[in-house]
C-alpha positions as CSV (number, residue, x, y, z in Angstrom):
1,M,78.2,89.6,70.0
2,S,79.5,86.9,72.4
3,S,77.4,83.9,73.4
4,S,77.6,81.2,76.0
5,P,79.8,78.3,75.1
6,I,78.0,75.1,73.9
7,I,79.3,71.6,73.9
8,L,77.8,69.0,71.5
9,E,78.4,65.4,72.5
10,A,77.5,62.6,70.0
11,D,78.2,58.9,69.7
12,Y,79.9,59.6,66.4
13,V,81.5,62.7,65.0
14,L,82.5,63.1,61.3
15,P,84.8,66.2,61.1
16,G,85.1,66.3,57.3
17,P,84.1,64.5,54.1
18,E,86.6,61.8,54.6
19,A,84.8,58.7,56.0
20,A,88.1,57.6,57.6
21,S,88.0,60.7,59.9
22,L,85.0,59.3,61.8
23,R,85.5,59.5,65.6
24,R,83.7,57.7,68.5
25,D,82.4,59.4,71.6
26,T,83.7,62.9,70.7
27,A,82.5,66.3,71.6
28,V,82.6,69.7,69.8
29,A,82.9,72.9,71.7
30,V,81.4,76.1,70.2
31,V,82.3,79.6,71.4
32,D,81.0,82.8,69.7
33,G,79.8,81.0,66.7
34,R,83.1,79.2,66.0
35,I,84.4,75.8,66.7
36,A,86.7,76.1,69.7
37,G,87.6,72.5,70.4
38,L,87.2,68.9,69.3
39,G,88.0,66.0,71.5
40,P,86.8,63.8,74.4
41,G,83.7,65.1,76.2
42,S,85.5,65.1,79.5
43,E,88.2,67.4,78.1
44,M,85.7,69.7,76.5
45,R,83.8,70.0,79.7
46,R,86.9,70.7,81.7
47,N,88.0,73.4,79.3
48,W,84.6,75.1,79.2
49,P,83.0,74.3,82.6
50,A,80.2,76.8,82.2
51,A,79.2,75.6,78.7
52,Q,75.7,74.3,77.9
53,V,76.0,70.6,77.1
54,I,73.8,69.1,74.5
55,E,73.9,65.3,74.4
56,L,73.1,63.6,71.2
57,P,73.0,59.8,71.9
58,G,72.7,57.5,68.9
59,C,73.6,60.4,66.5
60,L,76.2,61.2,63.9
61,L,77.4,64.8,64.2
62,M,78.8,66.2,61.0
63,P,79.3,69.4,59.0
64,G,76.0,70.9,58.0
65,L,74.8,70.1,54.5
66,V,74.9,72.6,51.7
67,N,72.0,72.8,49.3
68,A,74.0,74.4,46.4
69,H,71.1,75.2,44.0
70,Q,67.5,76.1,44.8
71,H,65.1,79.0,44.3
72,G,63.4,79.5,47.6
73,R,60.2,77.7,46.7
74,G,58.9,76.4,50.0
75,L,55.8,75.1,48.3
76,S,56.7,72.7,45.5
77,Q,55.5,73.3,42.0
78,I,53.2,70.3,42.4
79,Q,51.6,71.9,45.4
80,L,51.3,75.2,43.4
81,G,49.5,73.3,40.6
82,Y,52.3,72.9,38.0
83,P,52.6,69.3,36.9
84,D,56.0,67.9,35.9
85,D,56.7,68.6,32.2
86,F,59.5,69.4,29.9
87,L,61.4,72.4,31.3
88,E,60.4,75.0,28.7
89,P,56.6,74.7,28.9
90,W,56.9,74.2,32.6
91,I,58.5,77.6,33.0
92,A,55.9,79.1,30.6
93,G,53.1,77.8,32.8
94,R,53.7,80.6,35.3
95,R,52.0,83.0,33.0
96,A,48.6,81.5,34.1
97,R,49.1,82.5,37.7
98,G,49.2,85.6,39.8
99,L,52.1,87.1,41.8
100,L,53.3,85.0,44.8
101,D,54.6,86.4,48.1
102,G,58.3,85.6,47.9
103,H,59.0,86.2,51.6
104,A,56.4,83.6,52.8
105,V,57.4,80.8,50.4
106,T,61.2,81.4,50.9
107,R,60.9,81.4,54.7
108,L,59.1,78.1,54.5
109,A,61.8,76.7,52.1
110,A,64.5,77.8,54.5
111,A,62.8,76.2,57.5
112,R,62.3,72.9,55.6
113,M,66.0,72.9,54.6
114,V,67.0,73.4,58.2
115,A,64.8,70.6,59.3
116,N,66.7,68.3,56.9
117,G,70.1,69.2,58.3
118,V,70.9,71.9,55.7
119,T,72.9,74.9,57.1
120,T,73.8,76.7,53.9
121,T,72.0,77.3,50.6
122,I,72.5,79.0,47.3
123,H,69.4,80.9,46.2
124,A,69.6,80.9,42.4
125,N,68.2,83.6,40.1
126,Y,64.5,83.8,40.3
127,T,61.9,86.5,39.8
128,Y,58.2,86.6,40.6
129,G,57.6,89.2,37.9
130,T,56.4,91.9,40.3
131,G,58.3,94.6,38.4
132,N,60.3,95.4,41.6
133,Y,63.0,92.8,41.6
134,E,65.0,94.6,44.2
135,Q,62.2,94.3,46.7
136,E,61.8,90.6,45.8
137,V,65.4,90.0,46.7
138,R,65.2,91.9,49.9
139,D,62.0,90.0,50.9
140,Q,63.8,86.7,50.3
141,L,67.0,87.8,52.2
142,R,64.7,88.7,55.1
143,A,63.3,85.2,55.0
144,Y,66.7,83.6,55.3
145,E,67.7,85.9,58.1
146,A,64.5,85.2,60.0
147,V,65.1,81.5,59.9
148,G,68.9,81.8,60.5
149,L,69.9,79.8,57.4
150,R,73.2,80.8,55.8
151,A,72.5,81.9,52.2
152,T,74.2,83.1,49.1
153,M,71.8,85.2,47.0
154,C,72.3,85.2,43.2
155,I,71.4,88.5,41.7
156,G,69.7,87.5,38.4
157,A,70.2,88.9,34.9
158,M,68.6,88.1,31.6
159,D,68.2,90.1,28.4
160,R,67.0,87.6,25.7
161,G,65.1,84.4,25.1
162,A,62.0,85.3,27.0
163,T,59.8,83.4,24.5
164,V,62.0,80.7,23.0
165,Y,65.8,80.3,22.8
166,P,67.6,82.5,20.3
167,P,67.9,83.0,17.4
168,H,64.4,81.7,16.8
169,E,62.3,84.3,18.7
170,A,61.1,86.3,15.7
171,C,60.2,83.3,13.7
172,F,58.3,81.8,16.7
173,M,56.4,85.0,17.4
174,A,55.5,85.3,13.7
175,G,53.9,81.8,13.8
176,L,51.6,82.6,16.8
177,P,47.9,83.4,16.3
178,D,47.3,87.2,16.4
179,D,45.8,87.2,19.9
180,L,48.6,85.2,21.5
181,R,51.3,87.3,19.7
182,E,49.6,90.5,21.0
183,W,49.4,89.0,24.6
184,I,53.1,87.9,24.6
185,S,54.2,91.2,23.1
186,R,52.5,93.4,25.7
187,P,55.0,95.7,27.6
188,A,56.3,94.2,30.7
189,A,58.7,95.1,33.5
190,P,62.4,94.4,32.7
191,A,63.6,90.9,33.6
192,Y,65.3,91.2,37.0
193,A,66.9,94.6,37.6
194,G,67.4,95.5,33.9
195,D,70.6,95.8,31.9
196,G,74.1,95.4,33.1
197,A,74.4,98.8,34.6
198,A,71.2,98.4,36.5
199,T,72.2,94.9,37.7
200,I,75.6,96.2,38.9
201,A,73.9,99.1,40.7
202,L,71.6,96.7,42.5
203,M,74.6,94.7,43.5
204,R,76.3,97.8,44.9
205,R,73.3,98.7,47.0
206,L,72.9,95.2,48.4
207,G,76.6,94.8,48.8
208,A,76.9,97.9,50.9
209,E,74.0,96.8,53.1
210,F,75.1,93.2,53.7
211,A,78.9,93.8,53.8
212,G,80.3,91.8,56.7
213,H,77.0,90.0,57.3
214,P,77.9,86.6,59.0
215,L,75.2,84.6,57.1
216,I,74.6,86.4,53.7
217,R,76.8,86.4,50.6
218,L,76.0,87.8,47.2
219,C,76.9,86.7,43.7
220,Y,75.8,87.3,40.2
221,G,73.1,85.0,38.8
222,P,73.0,85.3,35.0
223,A,70.2,83.0,34.0
224,G,72.1,81.0,31.4
225,P,74.0,81.2,28.1
226,Q,70.9,81.2,25.9
227,W,69.2,83.8,28.1
228,V,72.1,86.3,28.4
229,S,73.8,88.2,25.6
230,D,77.6,88.3,25.2
231,E,77.7,92.0,26.2
232,L,75.8,91.3,29.4
233,W,78.2,88.4,30.2
234,R,81.2,90.6,29.7
235,V,79.9,93.4,31.9
236,L,79.0,91.1,34.8
237,A,82.1,89.0,34.5
238,R,84.3,92.1,34.6
239,D,82.5,93.4,37.7
240,A,82.6,90.0,39.4
241,R,86.4,89.8,38.7
242,D,87.0,93.3,40.0
243,N,84.9,92.9,43.2
244,D,85.7,89.2,44.0
245,L,82.2,88.0,43.3
246,G,81.0,84.6,42.2
247,M,78.7,83.8,39.2
248,H,76.0,81.1,39.4
249,L,74.2,80.1,36.2
250,H,72.1,77.4,34.6
251,A,73.7,75.7,31.6
252,L,73.0,72.7,29.3
253,E,70.1,71.7,31.4
254,S,67.6,70.4,28.9
255,P,67.7,68.8,25.4
256,A,66.3,72.0,24.0
257,Q,69.1,74.0,25.6
258,K,71.6,71.5,24.2
259,H,70.3,72.0,20.7
260,A,70.2,75.8,21.1
261,A,73.8,75.8,22.4
262,A,75.1,73.8,19.5
263,G,73.9,76.6,17.2
264,L,74.8,79.6,19.4
265,F,78.2,78.4,20.6
266,P,79.7,76.0,18.1
267,E,83.0,76.2,19.9
268,G,81.3,75.0,23.1
269,V,79.3,76.8,25.8
270,F,82.1,77.0,28.4
271,A,84.8,77.8,25.9
272,H,82.7,80.7,24.8
273,L,82.0,81.9,28.3
274,E,85.7,81.6,29.1
275,K,86.5,84.0,26.3
276,L,84.0,86.4,27.9
277,G,85.7,86.1,31.3
278,A,82.9,84.2,32.9
279,M,84.7,80.9,33.7
280,T,86.7,81.1,37.0
281,P,87.0,79.1,40.2
282,R,84.1,81.2,41.5
283,T,81.8,80.1,38.6
284,V,79.0,77.7,39.5
285,V,77.1,75.8,36.8
286,A,73.8,74.3,37.8
287,H,72.6,71.1,36.1
288,G,75.2,70.6,33.4
289,V,73.3,67.5,32.0
290,W,74.4,67.7,28.4
291,V,78.2,68.3,28.7
292,D,80.7,66.6,26.5
293,D,84.3,65.8,27.1
294,A,85.6,69.1,25.6
295,E,83.2,71.1,27.9
296,M,84.3,69.1,30.9
297,E,87.9,70.0,30.1
298,V,87.1,73.7,30.4
299,L,85.2,73.2,33.6
300,A,88.1,71.2,35.2
301,R,90.8,73.6,33.9
302,T,89.0,76.8,35.1
303,G,88.1,75.3,38.5
304,A,84.4,75.9,38.1
305,T,81.8,73.9,40.2
306,V,78.9,71.9,38.8
307,V,75.8,71.4,40.9
308,R,74.0,68.1,40.4
309,N,70.2,68.3,40.7
310,P,69.2,64.7,40.1
311,G,65.5,64.6,41.0
312,C,64.7,67.8,39.1
313,N,66.5,66.6,36.0
314,I,64.5,63.4,36.0
315,R,61.2,65.0,36.7
316,M,61.7,67.7,34.0
317,R,62.7,65.1,31.4
318,N,66.1,66.8,31.1
319,G,68.3,63.7,31.4
320,I,71.0,62.4,33.7
321,A,74.1,64.4,34.2
322,P,77.4,62.4,33.8
323,L,78.5,62.6,37.5
324,A,81.0,59.7,37.2
325,R,82.7,61.3,34.3
326,Y,82.8,64.7,36.0
327,L,84.6,63.2,38.9
328,Q,86.9,61.2,36.7
329,R,88.0,64.3,34.9
330,G,88.5,66.3,38.1
331,V,85.5,68.6,37.9
332,R,84.3,69.8,41.4
333,V,80.7,68.8,42.0
334,A,78.1,69.9,44.6
335,V,74.5,68.9,45.0
336,G,71.1,70.8,45.2
337,T,67.4,70.0,45.4
338,D,66.2,72.8,43.0
339,N,63.0,72.6,45.1
340,C,62.1,69.8,42.8
341,S,63.6,66.7,44.5
342,M,62.6,63.2,43.6
343,A,60.2,62.9,46.5
344,D,59.0,66.5,46.3
345,D,60.7,67.5,49.5
346,E,63.9,69.1,50.7
347,D,65.7,65.9,51.6
348,L,69.3,66.7,50.4
349,L,70.5,63.3,51.7
350,A,68.1,61.5,49.4
351,E,69.1,63.6,46.5
352,L,72.7,62.9,47.2
353,R,72.0,59.2,47.2
354,L,70.0,59.4,44.0
355,A,72.9,61.2,42.3
356,G,75.3,58.5,43.4
357,N,73.1,55.7,42.3
358,L,72.5,57.3,38.9
359,A,76.2,57.5,38.4
360,R,76.7,53.7,38.6
361,E,77.2,53.3,34.9
362,P,76.6,49.8,33.4
363,D,80.0,49.6,31.8
364,W,82.8,47.5,33.2
365,N,85.3,49.8,31.4
366,G,83.5,53.0,32.3
367,P,84.3,55.5,35.1
368,P,83.8,54.2,38.7
369,P,80.8,55.4,40.6
370,P,81.3,58.1,43.3
371,A,83.1,57.0,46.4
372,V,81.6,57.8,49.8
373,D,84.1,60.6,50.2
374,D,83.1,62.1,46.9
375,L,79.5,62.2,47.9
376,L,80.3,63.7,51.3
377,A,82.4,66.4,49.7
378,M,79.5,67.2,47.3
379,A,77.2,68.0,50.2
380,T,79.8,69.8,52.4
381,V,83.1,71.3,51.3
382,N,82.3,71.5,47.6
383,G,79.0,73.1,48.3
384,A,80.8,75.6,50.7
385,I,83.1,76.6,47.8
386,A,80.1,77.0,45.5
387,A,78.4,79.2,48.1
388,Q,81.5,81.4,48.4
389,F,82.1,80.2,52.0
390,G,85.0,77.9,51.1
391,G,87.4,77.4,54.0
392,E,84.9,78.8,56.5
393,I,82.3,75.9,56.6
394,G,82.1,72.3,55.5
395,R,84.5,70.9,58.1
396,L,84.5,70.7,61.9
397,E,87.8,72.2,62.6
398,V,88.9,74.7,65.3
399,G,88.4,78.2,64.0
400,M,85.8,77.4,61.4
401,R,82.2,78.6,61.6
402,A,80.0,76.3,63.8
403,D,77.6,75.0,61.2
404,M,76.7,71.4,62.1
405,A,73.9,68.8,61.8
406,A,73.3,65.8,64.0
407,F,71.4,62.8,62.5
408,S,69.8,60.0,64.3
409,L,71.4,56.6,63.3
410,Q,68.3,54.6,64.3
411,R,67.1,54.3,60.7
412,T,70.6,53.5,59.6
413,C,71.4,50.8,62.2
414,R,68.2,49.2,63.3
415,P,67.3,46.4,63.7
416,Y,70.8,45.3,62.7
417,L,74.0,46.5,60.9
418,D,76.8,44.1,60.3
419,P,80.0,45.3,62.0
420,D,81.8,44.9,58.7
421,M,79.7,47.6,57.1
422,P,81.3,51.0,57.5
423,L,78.9,53.3,59.4
424,V,79.3,56.3,57.0
425,D,78.6,54.1,54.0
426,A,75.4,52.8,55.7
427,F,74.3,56.3,56.7
428,L,74.6,57.6,53.1
429,A,72.7,54.5,51.9
430,R,69.9,54.6,54.4
431,G,69.8,58.0,56.2
432,Q,67.2,60.6,55.4
433,G,66.8,64.3,56.1
434,A,64.0,63.4,58.5
435,D,66.7,61.8,60.7
436,A,68.0,65.3,61.6
437,R,67.9,65.8,65.4
438,L,69.8,69.1,65.5
439,T,70.8,71.8,63.1
440,M,73.2,74.6,64.1
441,V,74.3,77.6,62.1
442,E,77.0,80.1,63.3
443,G,76.8,78.4,66.7
444,R,73.1,78.9,67.1
445,V,70.7,75.9,67.4
446,L,68.0,76.5,64.8
447,Y,66.3,73.1,65.0
448,R,66.2,70.4,67.6
449,D,64.0,67.3,68.0
450,G,61.4,68.4,65.5
451,R,61.1,72.0,66.7
452,H,62.4,75.3,65.1
453,A,63.9,77.9,67.4
454,D,61.9,80.9,66.3
455,A,58.7,79.9,64.7
456,A,56.3,76.9,64.5
457,I,56.4,75.2,61.1
458,E,52.6,75.2,61.1
459,D,52.6,79.0,61.1
460,L,55.1,79.2,58.3
461,E,53.1,76.6,56.3
462,A,49.9,78.6,56.9
463,Q,51.5,81.8,55.7
464,A,52.8,80.2,52.5
465,A,49.5,78.5,51.8
466,A,47.7,81.8,52.1
467,A,50.2,83.4,49.7
468,A,49.7,80.5,47.2
469,A,45.9,80.7,47.5
470,S,45.9,84.5,46.8
471,A,48.1,84.0,43.8
472,R,46.3,81.1,42.3
473,L,44.5,83.1,39.7
474,S,45.9,85.7,37.4
475,A,44.5,89.2,37.4
476,D,43.3,88.5,33.9
477,P,41.2,85.2,33.9
478,A,41.9,84.8,30.2
479,N,45.6,84.1,30.9
480,R,44.8,80.5,31.9
481,D,43.4,79.7,28.5
482,R,46.1,81.7,26.8
483,T,48.8,79.9,28.7
484,R,47.3,76.5,27.7
485,R,47.3,77.4,24.0
486,Y,50.8,79.0,24.3
487,R,52.1,75.8,25.7
488,G,50.9,73.9,22.7
489,H,52.9,76.2,20.4
490,L,56.0,76.0,22.6
491,C,55.9,72.2,22.5
492,E,55.4,72.1,18.7
493,H,58.3,74.5,18.3
494,Y,60.7,72.5,20.4
495,R,59.6,69.2,18.9
496,T,60.4,70.5,15.5
497,L,63.6,72.3,16.5
498,T,65.2,69.3,18.3
499,A,64.3,67.0,15.4
500,E,66.3,69.0,13.0
501,P,70.1,69.0,12.6
502,V,71.8,72.1,13.9
503,D,72.7,74.7,11.2
504,P,76.4,75.4,11.5
505,A,75.8,78.8,10.0
506,I,73.9,79.9,13.1
507,T,76.1,82.0,15.4
508,A,75.5,84.0,18.5
């Protein structure tokens, strides 16, 4: 469908992740959702005299940001009543609550991202446990469509480790009190769609429906090495290869996962996954906190992408991913909020800044911290590759999809900015998502000057709040106390496990 041309005029335009590409007094022409021209405003107006002109004084216009790892949680876990904790008991805490409306919270998440200059996101594997995972996915996809945010949906898969990481499930269950063991052992709906065949069948149905969709892409989302058997990895990796699909997984996120991986995969997690066909340039690894040099070599050699989630990793007591060493070794890195950013918001610029600052290692002989161009690439072109939109978004070039964000430079430059300080450096050091003045996806303005195009943020917040209130209590009131007691056993299990040396006899 054709649309009227739009010309965006800003004081500064940054066409790509190279800070040196910054231009003054430049305009971008958009026709039918694509970038049609880039040059002086007078030239763009002359070439498209009937275009709508949007003036953005005092702004930096740049490629839209890519949030390369989040789960569609528009209400943070703090807002939902889950305090920060070690990752494993934090996940288990969901057992105390009822079923949440995924559409309402995902739509709010999408709107908040758009308001922070994000134009594309990856929705990582996540299930609300309704027993109808396909409907959950469809509800979430409808939410992204309603907002207009470009999204890559990861179709989740998991077939082990529902209690604790293997191979300790049976031992852990045997040590539980009888009532907790009975509760945990009750029949439940399959995780996600079910086995490999069911997961592939779901991918086929969704793929047929969303084929050619301008905003939606699909990929496989196996939960992580300790949660997915070798056979399931093989099946999904083969189908991903045969159908040109990506794979997005969590790996080596927490100290407990590091310990589990040492026993399950003595040759290394990514070396093991490579043997199963799961490590390719379309593979995306979220978190990657506990990665050694040998693992980095596999990531770099296979062309996989690692997504840095700095705020979440700090809040969940996971550790600090070695970003500087990733970059030094040639690993492609993107950035995500994981809906658990340091300030409990969806400010991807702040998360990017946090990632960069945490990578400033106190070692004169260590790897250098990320350069400005490295950080810009993480939030744009690298995120585009991770989202399976590489070469289509992430730059402002003629022919590319018109995904852009304009940020006010008032916070960056006032009351004074020394002329020797490069503007892009200052923006990355001082800018915030709240500075977004305009967000455009596929040539459509979704957000401008504090207002969304299709819905009031207050209405979306009210719908999400109502969903949260209705899911606050489990259908079985006893689940709250059971979850509290269960958490104690989990914590004791992982305290004991991580204090012990890894048994080299343990194999997957």
